[in-house]
C-alpha angles and dihedrals in degrees: 000000000000125000127202133173131200125223090244095051091045092054091050093047091049090053090051093049090047091055087053092048092241104111131078109258092237094059093054090053098045126124136164125271140059108215116094097223119099117211128195097061124106113242093334090296118177130211120202114197118200115193116201099206121209102037117290116231100241096186092060090043099051102024123209090209098173094053115101090196090065092055093045090054092045109033093158106028102033114120109243117231094244090054095053129087110240120247100157137343088278105031138053139171125246108271090244093062096077090129092057091044089056090054092046091051090048091055093250102109136064129191120209110202129212100010118174140103139258118281094010122213118221095203112109092218097045096042092048089049089053090052093046095049098033089229133153113261092255095040124090117206129178100202123071125233093246091046089054089049090055090046093051102039112023118089122227089266094074119117124221090257091068081108123032126190115196103219143056097285134056107234119239087238088076096054112119146131095271094051095227119160130065135203130217135151093210129021088226090064095052104092151048120348122191117256137179096280100022104058096158133037089242093056092047091050092048091049091055100039108133115247133196107317113255098157095246126144089244090057089052092050091049091047094050094044091048089051090050089052089056091045091054090049091051092050092049092046092052090048092050092048089052094048093246099124113128096357110061111098127157099229128184115304091012101274091147097024093079091050090049093050093047089050095049091050090048090048092057100249111172093235122129104179124043123186126204128179126204120187139194102076097119093104105175094147137030089000102169102074095036094048092046091056093046092051092048091054089046095051095044093045094053092046094047092047091052092047091052091050089052091050090048093050091238101104097102089061097053136078123178121207122194125197143157127205094246141337128243136269116279095237121064116238130236091267096062093258141087133255131225112301139165132247124040139163125272124207131216120193130185146091093267100054126098103244127223138061119317126190129022121296113249113271107234091192092059110054134161104232091321095320132107118256113231118239098187126046109227088228088063087063091049090048091051091051093048096045101038103030103033095023097226133131105264095196098082089045099047095034094236142033121276130185113258133221126224097250103136 
């Protein structure tokens, strides 16, 4: 009986074994190609995606402080007008978002109002899956939207680190046929680890040195593992050039993740999409204090990141996109918090964006069983980033055509 394996099935199997803790780290991060250059990206542009896990309360983030319906629905937790940071005559930011307001006033931040999708799902896992795969609510896709971007637009010379997630897990958004995209919480941890028969890096490298091509599965394994060795070296070299060695760890809520991303960009790593996750936004009870602290970290993190990029001379190349899997219910609950809802704002930060407020503010007088109706499909934001920032056709990546917003 003969046995053969395709590159696509190998990458999927490697991901499965990795999730079970059975595969070598290199094999789960392998991809085709040997040249360090990454094609398919406009002018070496970089996208940083920040995921606010748990469902950020959009109404207490971008506050409709002239709307009586807002205060009737939230008599205890509503943000008073004199405690909000003015954006317009009708809208203000939560007072803890001074860092974001500074970026907005400087023309480096955009707010997209009322972002969601039809027939919303209030499950954290399912809604996040929808955002990661850019699927319809009743559609189940295996590949992520970023993975499909890599598949459609990156040449065969791309390394696994075309996408980097700062954290212990590779996001589903990276899943694709080419297997591009890696995850690590510290550049020092992304690399060779001793095993039973590979007790030194030199022995491991010798074992996986590519030989004359015969088209066998073993040749492919050696090739991908060798490529992963080079990828690991490139990550560590970039971290060393940026002074990150030994001190860059992506801790909870991304306090160090932004510094790590800025450093890797400064160090010349050939990565074009970075992914950061910040948790804690599932505020069912005693929301006010918790949400205030989370938003303060968010605002300060975005401002400090942009400031570092400016100092490094890389700011013109970088756009940051912030999203959460859903917003919260309009009415506060009996525990001083809010339950899972629907539409919420997204944020875009960078020198290249068109600042201001995009999309219509949620209509509190026209609800869907107590929930906000979305006015902007989240895939329209994705399409806008793909088309205007990376200058590629978003339709093959997203599977259909979505209206775009003037964000770049």
